[in-house]
C-alpha positions in Angstrom: 182.9 26.5 79.7 181.4 29.4 81.7 183.2 29.2 85.1 181.7 31.4 87.9 182.8 31.8 91.5 180.8 32.7 94.6 180.7 36.1 96.3 179.2 36.3 99.8 179.7 38.3 103.0 179.5 34.9 104.7 183.1 33.9 104.4 185.9 32.4 106.4 188.1 29.3 106.9 185.0 27.3 107.7 182.1 29.8 107.7 179.4 27.2 108.6 180.7 27.7 112.2 180.8 30.9 114.1 184.4 30.3 115.1 185.4 29.9 111.4 183.6 33.0 110.0 185.2 36.3 109.2 183.6 39.6 110.2 181.6 41.1 107.3 184.0 43.3 105.3 183.2 45.2 102.1 186.9 45.6 101.3 187.2 41.8 101.2 184.3 41.6 98.8 186.0 44.2 96.6 189.3 42.3 96.6 187.4 39.1 95.7 185.6 40.7 92.8 188.8 42.2 91.5 190.6 38.8 91.6 187.7 37.1 89.8 187.6 39.8 87.1 191.4 39.7 86.5 191.5 35.9 86.6 189.0 35.4 83.8 186.1 34.0 85.6 182.9 34.4 83.6 181.0 35.8 86.6 180.0 35.3 90.2 176.9 34.1 92.0 176.2 36.6 94.8 175.0 35.0 98.0 172.1 36.3 100.1 172.8 37.9 103.5 171.5 40.7 105.7 172.7 43.1 103.1 170.6 43.7 99.9 172.3 41.9 97.1 171.4 44.5 94.4 173.0 47.2 96.5 176.0 44.9 97.1 176.7 44.3 93.4 176.1 47.9 92.5 178.9 48.7 95.0 181.2 46.1 93.4 180.9 46.5 89.6 182.9 49.8 89.4 185.9 47.8 90.6 185.6 45.3 87.8 185.5 45.4 84.0 184.0 42.2 82.6 182.8 40.1 85.5 179.1 39.3 85.4 177.0 39.3 88.5 174.4 36.5 89.1 172.0 37.8 91.8 169.1 36.0 93.5 165.7 37.6 93.1 162.4 36.6 94.8 159.4 37.0 92.5 156.7 39.5 93.6 158.9 41.2 96.3 159.8 44.0 93.9 157.1 45.1 91.4 158.1 43.8 87.9 158.3 47.3 86.3 160.5 48.5 89.1 162.8 45.5 88.9 163.1 46.0 85.1 164.0 49.6 85.6 166.6 48.6 88.2 168.1 46.0 85.9 168.2 48.3 82.9 169.9 51.0 85.0 172.5 48.5 86.3 173.1 47.1 82.8 173.3 50.6 81.3 176.0 51.6 83.7 177.9 48.3 83.8 177.8 47.4 80.2 175.2 44.7 80.4 176.8 42.5 83.2 173.7 41.5 85.2 172.2 38.0 85.4 169.3 37.0 87.6 169.0 33.8 89.6 165.3 33.0 90.1 164.7 31.9 93.7 161.2 31.0 94.8 162.2 30.8 98.5 160.3 29.3 101.4 157.1 30.3 103.2 159.0 31.9 106.0 161.4 33.9 103.8 158.7 35.3 101.5 156.3 36.1 104.4 158.9 38.5 105.7 158.4 40.5 102.4 154.7 40.3 102.4 154.4 37.5 99.8 152.0 34.8 100.9 151.6 31.9 98.4 151.8 28.1 98.8 154.7 26.3 97.3 153.2 25.3 93.9 151.3 28.6 93.6 154.6 30.5 94.0 155.8 28.9 90.8 152.7 30.1 89.0 153.1 33.6 90.4 156.8 33.5 89.4 156.1 32.5 85.8 153.7 35.4 85.4 156.2 37.7 87.1 159.2 36.8 84.9 157.2 36.8 81.7 156.2 40.4 82.5 159.7 41.3 83.5 161.1 40.1 80.1 158.6 42.2 78.2 159.4 45.3 80.3 163.1 44.8 80.1 162.8 44.5 76.3 161.1 47.9 76.1 157.7 46.6 75.1 154.6 48.6 75.8 152.8 46.5 78.4 149.1 46.4 79.5 148.6 43.4 81.7 145.8 42.2 83.9 146.7 38.7 85.2 146.1 36.5 88.2 148.8 38.1 90.3 149.9 41.3 88.6 147.9 44.2 87.2 149.6 46.9 85.1 147.8 50.0 83.7 144.3 49.4 85.2 142.5 49.9 88.4 139.1 48.3 88.5 137.3 49.6 85.4 139.7 52.5 84.9 142.5 52.2 82.3 145.7 54.1 82.4 148.6 54.5 80.1 150.3 51.2 79.4 153.7 50.7 81.0 156.8 51.3 79.0 160.4 51.8 80.1 162.4 53.9 77.6 165.7 52.5 78.8 165.6 49.1 77.3 167.0 46.8 76.3 170.7 46.6 76.9 171.3 42.8 76.7 169.8 41.1 73.7 167.4 39.4 73.3 166.9 39.8 77.1 168.6 39.7 80.5 169.5 36.0 81.0 167.5 34.2 83.7 169.1 31.3 85.6 167.2 29.1 88.0 166.6 25.6 89.4 163.5 23.6 90.4 163.2 19.8 90.8 159.5 19.3 91.8 156.9 19.0 89.1 155.9 22.6 89.6 159.5 23.7 89.7 160.3 21.9 86.5 157.3 23.5 84.7 158.3 26.9 86.0 161.9 26.5 84.8 160.7 25.3 81.4 158.6 28.4 81.0 161.1 31.1 82.0 164.7 30.2 82.7 167.5 30.4 80.2 170.1 28.4 82.2 168.8 25.5 84.3 170.8 24.9 87.5 171.3 21.9 89.7 173.5 21.0 92.6 176.2 18.4 91.7 175.0 15.0 93.0 175.2 11.3 92.2 175.5 10.9 88.4 172.3 8.8 88.1 170.3 11.4 90.0 171.8 14.3 88.2 171.0 12.7 84.8 167.5 12.0 85.9 167.0 15.7 86.9 168.5 17.1 83.7 166.4 14.7 81.6 163.2 15.8 83.3 164.1 19.4 82.9 164.9 19.2 79.2 161.7 17.3 78.6 159.7 20.0 80.4 161.4 22.7 78.3 160.6 20.8 75.1 157.0 20.6 76.1 157.0 24.4 76.3 158.7 24.7 73.0 161.9 25.9 74.6 165.5 24.9 75.3 168.0 26.0 77.8 171.6 25.6 78.8 172.6 23.6 81.9 174.7 24.5 84.9 175.9 22.9 88.1 176.8 24.3 91.5 179.6 22.6 93.5 182.4 23.4 95.9 185.9 22.5 94.9 189.3 21.9 96.5 192.1 21.7 94.0 195.8 21.3 95.0 199.0 20.2 93.4 198.3 16.6 94.5 195.2 14.6 95.4 196.7 13.9 98.8 197.0 17.6 99.6 193.4 18.3 98.4 192.0 15.4 100.5 194.0 16.5 103.6 192.5 20.0 103.4 189.0 18.5 102.9 189.5 16.4 106.0 190.9 19.3 107.9 187.7 21.2 107.2 185.6 18.3 108.5 187.6 18.0 111.7 186.9 21.6 112.7 183.3 20.6 113.5 182.3 18.8 116.7 180.1 16.0 115.5 177.7 16.2 118.5 177.2 20.0 118.1 176.9 19.5 114.3 174.2 16.9 114.7 172.2 19.2 116.9 172.5 22.0 114.4 171.4 19.7 111.6 168.5 18.4 113.6 167.2 21.9 114.2 167.6 22.9 110.6 165.8 19.7 109.3 162.9 20.3 111.7 162.5 24.0 111.5 163.8 25.2 108.2 163.4 22.1 105.9 160.3 20.8 107.6 161.4 17.2 108.2 159.2 15.8 111.0 161.4 14.4 113.8 164.6 16.0 112.3 167.7 13.9 112.3 166.3 11.3 114.6 163.6 10.3 112.2 165.4 11.0 108.9 166.2 8.0 106.6 167.4 7.6 103.1 167.2 4.8 100.5 170.8 5.6 99.4 173.1 3.4 101.6 175.9 6.0 101.7 173.5 8.8 102.7 172.0 6.5 105.4 175.5 5.8 106.7 176.1 9.5 107.1 172.9 9.9 109.0 173.8 7.0 111.3 177.3 8.4 111.9 176.0 11.7 113.1 173.4 10.0 115.3 176.2 8.0 116.9 178.3 11.1 117.6 181.0 10.8 115.0 181.8 12.5 111.7 181.2 10.4 108.5 184.2 8.7 106.9 185.5 9.5 103.4 183.9 6.4 102.1 180.6 7.4 103.6 180.9 10.8 102.0 182.0 9.7 98.6 179.5 10.6 95.9 181.5 9.8 92.7 185.1 9.8 91.6 186.9 12.7 93.4 183.4 13.9 94.6 182.3 14.0 98.2 179.4 15.3 100.3 180.9 18.0 102.6 180.2 21.1 104.7 179.0 24.4 103.4 177.2 27.4 104.8 174.0 26.3 103.2 174.2 22.5 103.9 176.0 19.8 105.9 176.7 16.4 104.3 173.7 16.5 101.9 171.6 14.2 104.2 168.5 14.8 101.9 170.5 13.4 98.9 169.9 16.5 96.7 173.4 17.7 96.1 174.0 20.9 98.3 177.4 20.8 99.9 179.1 18.6 97.3 182.8 19.0 96.7 185.1 18.0 93.9 188.4 17.3 95.5 191.7 16.4 93.8 194.7 17.5 91.7 194.1 19.9 88.7 193.8 17.0 86.2 191.3 15.1 88.3 189.1 18.2 89.0 189.2 19.1 85.3 188.2 15.6 84.3 185.1 15.8 86.5 184.1 19.1 84.8 184.8 17.7 81.3 182.7 14.7 82.3 179.8 16.9 83.2 180.2 18.8 80.0 180.6 15.8 77.6 178.2 13.4 79.3 175.5 15.7 80.7 175.7 18.8 78.4 176.7 21.2 81.2 178.4 24.4 80.1 178.1 26.6 83.2 179.9 25.8 86.5 179.3 27.8 89.7 182.2 26.9 92.0 182.9 27.8 95.6 185.5 27.2 98.3 186.6 28.7 101.6 188.1 31.2 102.3 186.6 32.5 99.0 189.7 34.6 97.9 192.3 31.9 98.7 190.4 29.1 97.1 189.5 31.2 94.0 193.3 31.8 93.7 194.0 28.1 93.8 191.5 27.5 91.1 192.9 30.4 89.0 196.4 29.0 89.2 195.8 25.3 88.9 192.5 24.6 87.3 191.5 27.4 84.9 194.6 27.0 82.6 193.3 23.4 81.8 189.8 24.6 80.8 188.4 26.1 77.6 187.0 29.2 79.2 184.2 31.3 77.8 185.1 34.9 78.8 182.3 37.4 79.3 182.0 39.5 76.2 181.5 43.2 76.9 178.0 44.4 76.1 178.0 47.9 74.7 175.4 50.2 76.1 173.1 52.0 73.7 174.7 54.8 71.7 174.2 58.2 73.2 172.5 61.0 71.4 
C-alpha cells in the first residue's frame, strides 16, 4: 500500500472554522514534512492555498529524504515546456520525488489565471497539455501545432523544435494522478493519468465509479492504479475515536454551518437555491440535509456511510451533501481502520491511500503509531539523478 498524508497551510483543531484554524506557519509545515518522511509515509498531497504550491514543496524537500510530493497543477496556466523544465529541475535536485495531481478546476478559478474554457472543453485542453508535458519531460524533440498549444511555429514561420536537455529523471515519466467522474472527466483520466483518484464514498457508488474509470482506460488501451482520499481518526479504542469525531462536530454551530453550506452550494458549486432546494435520492444524505435545515447537526446514524465510515467536516466539504465522497472519515480502533483499507485494496483494487486529519501533525502521529504498523507499506524508493559528467 502507498499511504500518503496531507500537507496544507490550512491547519488547526477544526480548520473549516476561523476559530479552529492556526495561523499559517512555515515551521509547522517543515515539522509535518519531517514527521511524514521519518514515519515512512509514501508521500503527501499538498493542498492549495494563497501560497504557490510549487514554491512550497521546493521549500520543504530539503528537510526530507524520501517523501514524495503530490502537487495540484491546473492545465494551461503554466506553458507545458516551462512546467516540464520546472518538474525536471525539482526532480534533478530532489532525486525524483515529484508527483502531479491533475486538477481541471472551476470556471472562476481558471479565469483568475487567464484560462477561459467550458467544463468539458477544459478536459480536452488538459489532455493535449499533459500529452505534450510527458513528451517534453521525457526529453523528446517536440514540434506541435494543436488546437490549444503551438510549439515551434508562428503562423507560417517554423522555429527550432522544443527540447529540454534535462530529462528524464523518473522513468518512464513523472507519474500523473487525477480524478474525474463526468463522461468528459473519465475520458480525460483514461487518456493521461497513471493513478486514478476518487473520494471514499458508499461502496456501491465507489465501485460504480472505479468500474467506469477502468472501462474508459481500457477503451484507450491503457490501465492505471487506483487511489482513494479520506480523512481518518484512529485511536486505541473505537469509543475514543468516535468521541473525538463527535467533538469535532460539536465545535460547529448548526445554524451558522447551514448558512455557510447554503452560500457554498449556490455560489461555488452552482446548486440553484442552495441548501433550501437541495435534495438527494439517498435517504441518509437527505436526512443530513433536513437536519441542517431544521437547525441541528446530523446524528451518527445519519452520517454513517459504511462500517466505521462517516460523512464529516473538512476544509473542503461539510457532510458530503452532494453524495460524492468529500469529507468522508474512517473512524475506529487500529484494527477497524486497517480492515477498511484492506477491504478497499482487496475488493476494489485500491493501492494508494491519501489520508488526512486535524491537526495534521497530531493526527499523522496517531496514524504512525497505531495504524501504519498494521499495513504492508510501499516505501518510496529513491530515484537516482542522472550521472554527472
